[in-house]
N, C-alpha and C positions, 0 to 999 in steps of 0.2 A: 504494500500500500504506500506508494510514493507520494510525498507531499508535493503538490503542484498547483499552480494557478491555472484557471481555465476560463473559457468563454461560455460554457453551458450554465443554465440555471442550476443552483445547488439545492438538493434536497438532503436534509439531515435527519437521521433516524437513530433512535436508541437501539440497543441490541437485545438485551434480555426483556422479554415481554412484547417485543415488536418483530424482531427477526427470528429469534429462538424462544420457544415457549419454555416455561418452567412451572413446576408444581412443588409446593413445599410439603405436601402430605407425606412423602417418603421420609423426609427429614424429621417431621413431627413424630411419625411413628417410631423411628429409631430413637429419638430423644426420650419419648414417653416410655418406651421399653426399658431404656437404661435407668430412668428415674423411678420407674414403678408407679408412675402417675402421669396423667395427661399433661403434656406441655402445650402451653399457648404462646405462640410467637408474637412479638410486638408488630406493629405496622411496618411495611417495607421501608418507609422513610426512617423509622427508628433503627431497623436493622442496618440500613446504610450508615447511619451515624455511628453505630457500634463498630462497624468495619471500616470507618473512614481512615484511620491510620494505615490500614492495609491497602485500601483503595487508592490512597495517594502515594503509596510506595515508601512511606516513612517507617513502617513496622512490618516485619515478617509475620505471616499468618500464625506460625507456631507461638509467637510471643503473646497473642491475645487469647490463646486457648484457655489459660487459667481463668481469665475474666469471663469467657464464654461459659465455661463449666460452672463457675460460681453463680452467674446471673441466671442460668437455666437449671441449676441444682442437679447437674449430671456429672459424670466422671468418664470422659471420653478422651483417649490419647490423640495426639496430633495426626498420626497416620489415618486413624479412623475418621477424624473430622474432615480430612482432605477427601476421602471417599464419599462421605455423606454430602459434602458441599457440591460435589459434581453429580450426585444422584438426582438433583432437583431438575435437571434439564430434560425436557420431554421430546425435543425434536424441533425441526424448522417449523415456523408458523405456516400453516397450510395456505398456499396460494401466494405467499410473499416472494418466493424465489422467481416464480413466473412474472410477477409484477415488477420486480427489480430488473429482471432481464429485459423486459419491455421498456422500462424507463431509461435504461442505460444508453439507449440510442440518442436521447435528447437531453438527458440530465446528468449532472455529476453527483454521485451518491456518496455521502459521507456518514460514517458512524460516529456517534457521540455516546460514550458509555462510561458509567461508573463500574469498575470491575477490579478484581484482584488478579494477580498473575496466574494463580491456579485456574481460575475460571476462563481467563482469556486464552491461555494455552490450550485448555480442553476444547473450547468451542471452535477455535481455529482449526484444530486437528480433526474435529468431528463433523462440522457442518459446512457444506460447500457454499451455502448462501453468503457466508462472511466474505468469500473471495469475489463476490460481485461488487463489493464496495470499492470505490475509487480512492478512498482515503478514510482515515479513522483517527479520532482523538480518544485516547485510552487513559483513564484517570491515573492508574498506578504508574504509567510511563511518564506522564506529564507533571505529576506531583500536585495535582489539584483536581477537585471533583465537583460535580453538580451538587448544589445550586450556586456555587461560587461564580460570580460574574466573569472571573478570569478565564474559566474554561470555555465559556461562550465566546469571549473575545478571541481566544485561540482559533476557534473555528472561523470567525470573521476574518482574522488576519491571515490565516493560512490558506483558506479556500475561497474567500469572497472579496478579496482585494480591499479588506477593511470595511466592506459593507455588511449586509445581513443576508442569510440564506433566503431562498425564495419560499421554502416550506420546511417546517420542522415538526416531528412528532415524537412523543415519549409517552409511556404508559402511566407515569406518575404525574398527577396534576401539579405537584409542587415544582417539578422541573419544567413543566410547560409554562407555569406562571413566571418562573425565573427567566425563561427565554423571552417571554412577552415583555418583561421589564427592560430587556435589552433591545426592544423594537422588532423582535422576530415575529413572523407569522407562524404561530405554533398551535398545534391541536393535540388534545389527548388521544392516544391510540386506543381504540376500543375493539377493533376487528380489522382483518385485511380488507373486507368489503367497504367498511367505513373509510379506511385509508385511501382506497382506490377512488371512492366517490369524492373525497376531499380534494385529491390531486386533480381529478377530472374537472371538478367545479372550478378549481383555481386556474388550471392551465388549458382547459378545453381540449381541442382535438390534438394538441401537441403531445398530450399524455395518453392518447387513446390507441 
């Protein structure tokens, strides 16, 4: 994914929950079994906050395992945590690979993701849809994560000549709102069909 400037309209997409699906139920089951009681995970935004030092590359995953175990009242070694954290991915979002393949003709596709090295390595190796992206901003590589305005500015500076993308989507409303505060046209991702309709409505036949 080479960083480059381009003359095509730029579409920016989150990865988890937009290009690659995930389901926390296998993780919850494993944690509940370990604890001997049902585990309730906090909202995704709270999970992101817990993992923020790992998502920004400041702290190795293994270093936060004691905090994870304490907060969830479980006792799981780092190796098992790594397996569990990769068990959440369910596959490519149905229809999105075809959509991105079609859009690549006329648009420059950029990923913008909060992620840890473990997850990024796994999804790159596992899901071909990631290789349709023309570029990507990855939080742990950049040292900054959504909703920090700096990561949105990176996208603008690197791929939009200092301007704003033509369209952005993320499955978390908090990150959509952060993008909108930067002047982006941003919509919450709810389904591949909704994404397609949004793009068609915004770009008309060029996206058809």
